[in-house]
C-alpha positions as CSV (number, residue, x, y, z in Angstrom):
1,M,-10.1,32.1,54.2
2,A,-12.7,30.5,51.8
3,E,-14.0,34.0,50.9
4,G,-10.6,35.1,49.8
5,W,-10.2,32.1,47.6
6,Q,-13.6,32.6,46.1
7,G,-12.9,36.2,45.4
8,E,-9.7,35.3,43.5
9,V,-11.6,32.8,41.4
10,G,-14.3,35.4,40.6
11,L,-11.6,37.9,39.7
12,T,-9.8,35.4,37.5
13,G,-13.1,34.5,35.8
14,A,-13.8,38.1,35.1
15,V,-10.4,38.8,33.7
16,L,-10.7,35.7,31.5
17,A,-14.1,36.8,30.3
18,V,-12.9,40.3,29.4
19,A,-9.8,38.9,27.6
20,M,-11.9,36.5,25.6
21,A,-14.4,39.2,24.7
22,V,-11.6,41.5,23.4
23,R,-10.2,38.6,21.3
24,L,-13.7,37.9,19.9
25,A,-14.3,41.6,19.1
26,V,-11.0,41.9,17.3
27,G,-11.9,38.9,15.3
28,L,-14.8,40.7,13.8
29,H,-12.5,43.0,11.8
30,P,-10.1,42.5,8.9
31,Y,-6.6,41.4,9.5
32,S,-3.4,43.0,8.2
33,G,-2.7,42.1,4.6
34,M,-6.2,40.8,3.9
35,G,-6.6,40.3,0.2
36,N,-3.2,41.9,-0.4
37,P,-0.9,39.6,-2.4
38,P,1.8,38.4,-2.5
39,K,2.3,38.1,1.3
40,F,-1.3,38.4,2.5
41,G,-0.2,39.5,6.0
42,D,-0.1,37.8,9.4
43,Y,-3.0,35.4,8.6
44,E,-1.1,34.0,5.7
45,A,2.0,33.6,7.9
46,Q,0.1,31.5,10.5
47,R,-1.8,29.5,7.8
48,H,1.5,28.8,5.9
49,W,3.3,27.6,9.1
50,M,0.4,25.2,9.6
51,E,0.8,24.1,6.0
52,V,4.5,23.5,6.3
53,T,4.4,21.7,9.6
54,I,1.7,19.2,8.7
55,N,3.0,18.4,5.3
56,L,6.7,18.3,5.7
57,P,9.0,16.3,8.0
58,A,10.3,18.3,10.9
59,K,13.8,18.3,9.5
60,E,12.6,20.4,6.6
61,W,10.6,23.0,8.6
62,Y,13.5,25.5,8.8
63,V,15.3,24.6,5.5
64,H,14.7,26.2,2.1
65,T,13.7,23.5,-0.3
66,E,11.7,23.1,-3.4
67,R,8.7,22.4,-1.2
68,N,9.4,25.0,1.5
69,D,10.1,28.5,0.2
70,L,11.5,30.4,3.2
71,G,11.0,33.6,1.3
72,H,7.2,33.2,1.7
73,W,6.7,33.4,5.4
74,G,9.4,30.9,6.3
75,L,9.0,29.4,9.8
76,D,11.1,31.6,12.0
77,Y,9.9,30.8,15.5
78,P,11.4,28.2,17.9
79,P,10.4,24.5,17.5
80,M,7.8,24.7,20.3
81,S,5.9,27.2,18.3
82,A,6.3,25.0,15.2
83,Y,4.7,22.1,17.0
84,Q,1.8,24.4,18.1
85,S,1.4,25.2,14.4
86,Y,1.5,21.5,13.7
87,A,-1.3,20.8,16.2
88,H,-3.4,23.7,14.9
89,G,-2.8,22.6,11.3
90,L,-4.2,19.1,12.1
91,L,-7.3,20.8,13.4
92,V,-7.7,23.1,10.4
93,R,-7.0,20.2,8.0
94,A,-9.8,18.1,9.6
95,F,-12.3,20.9,8.8
96,E,-10.9,22.6,5.7
97,P,-8.1,20.6,4.1
98,A,-7.7,23.1,1.2
99,A,-6.6,25.7,3.7
100,V,-3.4,23.9,4.4
101,E,-2.7,21.9,1.2
102,L,1.0,22.0,0.5
103,G,1.9,24.3,-2.5
104,T,-1.6,25.2,-3.6
105,S,-3.0,27.1,-0.6
106,V,-0.9,30.3,-0.8
107,G,-3.2,33.2,-0.2
108,Y,-6.1,30.9,0.8
109,E,-8.6,33.2,2.4
110,T,-12.2,32.1,3.1
111,E,-14.5,33.2,6.0
112,S,-14.5,29.6,7.3
113,S,-10.7,29.3,7.3
114,K,-10.4,32.7,8.9
115,D,-12.8,31.6,11.7
116,L,-10.9,28.3,12.1
117,L,-7.5,30.1,12.5
118,R,-9.0,32.6,14.9
119,A,-10.5,29.6,16.9
120,T,-7.0,28.1,17.1
121,V,-5.8,31.4,18.8
122,L,-8.7,31.1,21.4
123,V,-7.9,27.4,22.0
124,S,-4.2,28.2,22.6
125,D,-5.1,31.1,24.9
126,L,-7.5,28.9,26.9
127,L,-5.2,25.9,27.1
128,I,-1.8,27.4,27.3
129,M,-1.5,31.1,27.8
130,F,-4.2,31.8,30.4
131,P,-3.3,28.9,32.7
132,A,0.4,29.9,32.5
133,V,-0.4,33.5,33.5
134,F,-2.9,32.6,36.2
135,L,-0.8,29.8,37.7
136,A,2.5,31.8,37.7
């Protein structure tokens, strides 16, 4: 019985290692919209959602206002995703505040901010997605 359990743990570890290696390898390449204004691609969408959620009250996240232009990657995922953007935004702001400064960070693209945003994906995968998949 113990052997079967150990085998499952080993397989789970191997799957986790391969999944993380793929994510890290993908992170070595450019992202869609890189350096391409005015939308700047998926990176800008994720960065902007962090900007909105950490700088505006929750009641303004899904509303077009002077401070929240829904035409520029308006937040369009359910609130749980918005709170995830909020948590990641706090992390990014701790290390690179200019990346999530309200109103002045549109199109903000630096190597360090790219690495930070990619790190938030890895953290989410390790803390939320992988446990959900393996414990289901």
